[in-house]
C-alpha positions in Angstrom: 47.0 84.3 -91.4 44.7 85.9 -93.9 41.2 85.0 -95.2 43.1 83.1 -98.2 44.7 80.3 -95.5 43.2 77.0 -96.5 41.0 75.4 -93.2 42.8 72.0 -92.5 39.8 69.4 -92.0 40.9 66.2 -89.9 39.2 63.6 -90.7 38.3 65.0 -93.8 37.1 62.0 -95.6 35.3 60.5 -92.3 31.5 60.9 -91.9 31.5 64.7 -90.2 35.0 66.1 -92.4 33.9 64.9 -95.7 30.6 67.3 -95.0 32.5 70.2 -93.4 34.8 70.0 -96.9 32.0 69.9 -98.9 30.3 72.8 -97.1 33.4 75.0 -97.5 33.9 74.1 -100.9 30.7 75.1 -101.3 31.7 78.7 -100.0 34.4 78.9 -102.5 36.6 78.6 -99.6 40.2 76.8 -99.3 40.3 73.9 -97.9 43.0 70.6 -96.9 42.3 67.7 -96.0 44.1 65.6 -93.3 43.8 61.8 -93.5 45.7 58.5 -93.6 43.9 58.0 -97.2 43.5 61.2 -98.9 44.6 64.8 -99.2 47.7 65.6 -96.9 48.4 63.0 -94.7 47.6 63.1 -91.0 47.6 60.4 -88.6 46.8 61.3 -84.6 48.9 58.0 -84.0 52.3 59.7 -86.1 52.9 63.7 -84.7 55.6 63.5 -87.3 52.5 64.3 -89.9 50.9 67.3 -87.7 53.3 70.1 -88.5 53.1 69.8 -92.3 49.3 69.5 -92.3 49.1 72.6 -90.0 51.5 74.3 -92.6 50.0 77.8 -93.3 46.4 77.0 -92.1 44.1 79.5 -90.5 41.8 77.3 -88.6 41.2 73.4 -87.4 38.2 70.9 -87.8 39.4 68.7 -85.1 38.1 65.1 -84.9 39.9 62.3 -83.3 40.3 59.0 -84.5 38.8 56.6 -83.4 37.4 58.3 -80.6 38.2 60.7 -77.8 37.4 58.0 -74.9 41.0 56.3 -76.2 43.4 56.6 -74.2 46.0 59.8 -75.1 43.7 61.3 -76.8 43.2 64.3 -74.6 46.8 64.9 -74.6 47.0 64.5 -78.5 44.5 66.9 -78.7 46.0 69.7 -76.5 49.2 68.7 -78.2 47.7 69.5 -81.8 46.3 72.7 -80.2 49.2 74.2 -79.5 51.2 73.6 -82.2 48.3 75.1 -84.5 48.1 78.3 -81.8 51.8 78.5 -82.5 52.0 78.4 -85.9 49.1 81.2 -86.5 46.1 78.9 -86.5 43.8 79.6 -83.6 40.7 79.0 -84.9 39.9 75.2 -83.5 36.6 73.5 -83.9 36.4 70.2 -81.5 33.7 67.2 -82.5 33.7 66.4 -79.1 31.5 63.3 -77.2 28.3 64.1 -75.2 28.7 62.9 -72.2 32.0 61.4 -72.0 34.3 61.9 -69.3 37.7 61.8 -71.5 35.9 64.0 -74.0 35.8 66.0 -71.3 39.6 66.2 -70.4 40.1 66.6 -74.4 37.9 69.7 -74.1 40.1 71.0 -71.3 43.1 70.8 -73.1 41.7 72.6 -75.8 40.8 75.3 -73.7 44.2 75.3 -72.0 46.5 76.0 -75.5 44.9 79.3 -75.9 43.1 79.1 -79.2 39.7 80.6 -80.3 37.7 77.9 -79.8 34.2 76.2 -80.4 33.1 72.8 -79.2 30.7 70.7 -80.4 29.3 67.7 -78.7 27.8 65.1 -80.2 26.2 61.6 -79.4 24.9 58.8 -81.6 25.2 59.7 -85.9 22.0 58.6 -87.5 24.9 58.0 -90.4 26.3 54.9 -88.1 23.4 53.1 -89.9 24.4 53.8 -93.2 28.0 54.6 -93.5 29.6 52.5 -90.5 29.6 49.7 -88.4 25.8 49.6 -88.3 25.3 49.2 -91.7 26.7 45.5 -92.4 24.0 44.2 -89.4 21.3 46.3 -91.1 21.8 44.8 -94.7 22.1 41.2 -92.8 18.3 41.7 -91.1 19.3 42.0 -87.7 20.9 44.2 -85.3 22.3 43.0 -82.2 23.5 45.5 -79.6 23.6 45.4 -76.0 21.5 48.7 -75.8 17.8 48.6 -74.2 15.2 50.9 -73.5 17.7 53.9 -72.8 16.3 56.7 -75.6 19.3 58.7 -77.3 19.1 61.9 -79.1 20.7 60.3 -82.1 22.0 63.4 -84.1 22.5 64.0 -88.3 26.1 64.2 -89.5 24.5 66.9 -92.3 23.6 69.2 -88.9 27.2 68.5 -87.4 29.0 69.9 -91.0 26.4 72.4 -91.0 27.0 73.6 -87.6 31.2 73.2 -88.0 31.3 75.0 -91.0 29.3 78.0 -89.5 31.5 77.7 -86.6 35.2 77.2 -88.6 34.0 81.1 -90.3 32.0 83.3 -87.8 33.7 84.5 -84.6 30.1 84.7 -83.1 31.2 81.3 -81.7 34.2 81.6 -80.4 34.3 80.1 -76.5 30.9 78.4 -77.3 29.9 74.7 -76.1 27.1 73.2 -78.4 25.4 70.4 -77.5 24.0 68.5 -80.7 20.9 67.0 -81.1 18.1 65.8 -83.0 14.6 66.7 -82.0 14.0 63.7 -79.9 14.9 60.8 -78.6 14.7 57.2 -79.6 15.8 53.7 -78.8 18.5 52.1 -80.7 14.8 49.7 -81.8 13.0 52.7 -82.2 15.9 53.8 -84.8 15.8 50.4 -86.5 12.1 50.1 -86.8 12.4 53.3 -88.6 15.3 52.0 -91.1 12.9 48.9 -91.7 9.8 51.1 -92.3 11.8 53.3 -95.0 13.2 50.3 -96.5 10.8 48.5 -96.6 13.0 45.3 -95.1 12.4 42.8 -92.4 15.2 44.5 -89.8 14.9 43.1 -86.4 16.7 44.4 -83.0 17.7 42.0 -80.4 19.1 43.1 -77.3 22.3 41.1 -76.2 24.5 41.6 -72.4 27.4 43.5 -73.3 29.2 40.5 -72.3 27.7 38.5 -74.8 28.3 41.5 -77.7 32.4 41.2 -76.9 32.5 37.8 -77.4 30.4 37.9 -80.7 32.4 40.7 -81.9 35.9 38.9 -81.2 34.7 35.8 -82.8 34.5 38.3 -86.0 38.4 39.1 -85.4 36.9 42.4 -84.6 40.4 44.6 -82.9 40.4 44.1 -79.2 40.9 48.1 -79.1 37.8 48.3 -81.2 36.0 45.9 -79.3 36.7 47.7 -75.4 35.7 51.2 -77.3 32.0 49.5 -78.6 31.6 48.2 -75.4 31.9 51.3 -73.3 29.8 53.9 -75.4 27.1 50.9 -75.1 27.7 50.4 -71.4 28.9 53.4 -69.5 27.8 56.1 -72.1 24.6 54.5 -72.8 22.6 54.8 -69.4 20.8 57.8 -69.7 23.1 60.3 -69.2 22.2 61.4 -73.0 18.8 60.9 -72.8 18.1 65.1 -73.0 17.8 67.3 -75.8 20.7 69.6 -77.0 19.4 73.1 -78.9 23.1 73.6 -80.4 21.4 73.1 -83.8 18.9 75.6 -83.3 21.6 78.8 -81.5 23.6 77.7 -84.3 21.4 77.5 -87.7 18.4 79.0 -86.2 16.3 76.0 -87.6 15.0 72.4 -86.1 17.9 69.5 -86.7 16.9 67.0 -88.8 14.5 64.1 -87.7 15.6 60.3 -87.8 12.3 59.5 -89.7 13.5 62.0 -92.3 17.3 60.9 -92.2 15.9 57.0 -92.3 13.3 58.1 -95.8 16.2 60.0 -97.9 19.1 57.3 -97.1 16.2 54.4 -98.0 15.8 56.1 -101.3 19.6 55.8 -102.7 19.3 52.1 -102.1 21.9 51.1 -99.5 19.9 49.2 -97.7 19.1 47.3 -100.1 21.7 45.5 -101.5 22.2 42.2 -102.4 
């Protein structure tokens, strides 16, 4: 596959995928977006969409929707990786979960495919507070979560994208596993406090039980599978297993990762947290 063949970015309209697309196109590299909502049609739940999306590409950024923790994810990752390699796209970069048993199974499936792989292990994204399910609670002035004093190494999606772009274009990263984190540990209460300070708003944080959280989501008609996933992430995964920093950003980019406070200040300046 020649250097002029495109890179397929799965989830290319999402938090990390859209940023990977911008970095590759900024270097005048050809990109194909694979998504349910833009670019070439691609749906993890519809394998018939996989082959057309992979046709003629040289590399693939693999982000699995909704999360590698859902049943069937490792099998899907393995099947798509084998299909990609068979078609000539050997360079595969997987966005993986940090401290998730199911993500580990997906990583093994990727390794078994014969691909030239790189694995990016991440936990909670900073952007979950501005581009995802935590934006509405922030706007409402109260973030209610089943998260206590367990600290997390929140990572910035821009750092993930910088690392992914490097891994997709530089063979030095083949066979590497990178643990991507921010530069320090914060609790969810710490993160909300930083957003409140940056935005000049009064935003509270309330800890509830996992059962109370699930009941509240179901009452808002959030789909059961989404409730189950979030409950899993806030209980099983948020148990301290990820309460340590990784050095992936430094190893790949030669710089420190972006701090949450810098993310909060820059995001607050966009006005996203002062709507209404």
